N, C-alpha and C positions, 0 to 999 in steps of 0.2 A: 751762669744763672739761666734758668728757663725763661723763655720769652712768650708772651701771650699778647696778641694785638699790639705789639711794640712795647709792652710793659712786662715787667717780671711778674712772677706769681706772688711776689711780696705783698701786694694789696690784699690778697685773700687772707694772709696770716696777720697782717697789721690792722686791717680795717674791717675784715669780714667777721661774721658771727661764726665761731668755731665750736663744734661739738666733737668730743673725743671719746673713743671707746677702745679697749684692748680686747681682741678676740683670740680664741684658741685655734688659730690656723697659721700655717707657715706663711711666709711673706708671699711666695708665688701663688699659693692656693688662695690667699686673701685677695690678691690683685685680680685674679681671674673671677673670683666671686663678686667683687665690686663691679667689674665690667658686666657680668651677667645680670646683677641686680638692677643696674641702670637701664639695661635693655628691657627688663620687665616693667620698668617705670616709663618706658617709651621715650626716654631721653636719647639724645644723639651724642655719640662720642666725638669730641672735638680734637683733643690732643692728650697724649700721655706718654709715659716712659716707665717701663718696669725698672730699668736701671736707676732712674732718678726717684722712683717711688711716688709718682703722682699721676692722676688722670683728671681731665676737665671735661665736663658734659654741658650741653646746652639743650634748648628746646623742651623745657619742662611743661609747656602750656597744655599738653594733653593730660598729664596727671596732676598738674597744679595750675589751673586756669588763670590765676592772678599773675603769673609770671609771663613775661614776653618770651618769644622763642629765642632771643639772643642772650637772655640772662644765663650766667654761667655759675656752675658749682664745681669747686675743686675738691678732690679727695687726695690727701697725703697719707702715705703708708710708711711706717717705720718699724723695722723688725726689732722686737723687744725681747726676743728669746727664740729658741729653736722652733717652737710651735706657738708663738705669740706674736701678734702684729697689732701695733697701735694704728687706729684709723682716725683721721681728722677730716671732718666735713666742714667746708667753709664756702660762704657766698656773701656777696655784698648786699644781697636781698635777705634780710634776717628771717622773714617769714618762710622763704623758700629753704633757707639753711635748716631751720627747725623741722620743716616737713620732710626734707630729704634725709636728714640725720635719723629721724624716727623710723622712716621707711627702710633705710639701708641697714641700720643696726638690727631691726627686727628680722630682716631677711638673712642677715649674716649669723644670727644665733642658731 
């Protein structure tokens, strides 16, 4: 299991607000596009694994002032076909999860 601040990524999936979209990109292309998109949102990469299909970002207070700089957003990627990847965006801050999902999905289209 992946660890984050001593806890697994499970809270993102069990308690977080999750938004899901399947995009027409291969898994590795989608992973790179997610990283680039969060850079454009001025978020900081905290941790991630291409092999395990997740990335976690913090410091959204530049693009989303209501969030503290330590608030985290996790993105999980699942290959659903040769050129299709399911993207799941989750945060325990529901407003931030909504904002990031809309921004990310728009950038990935």
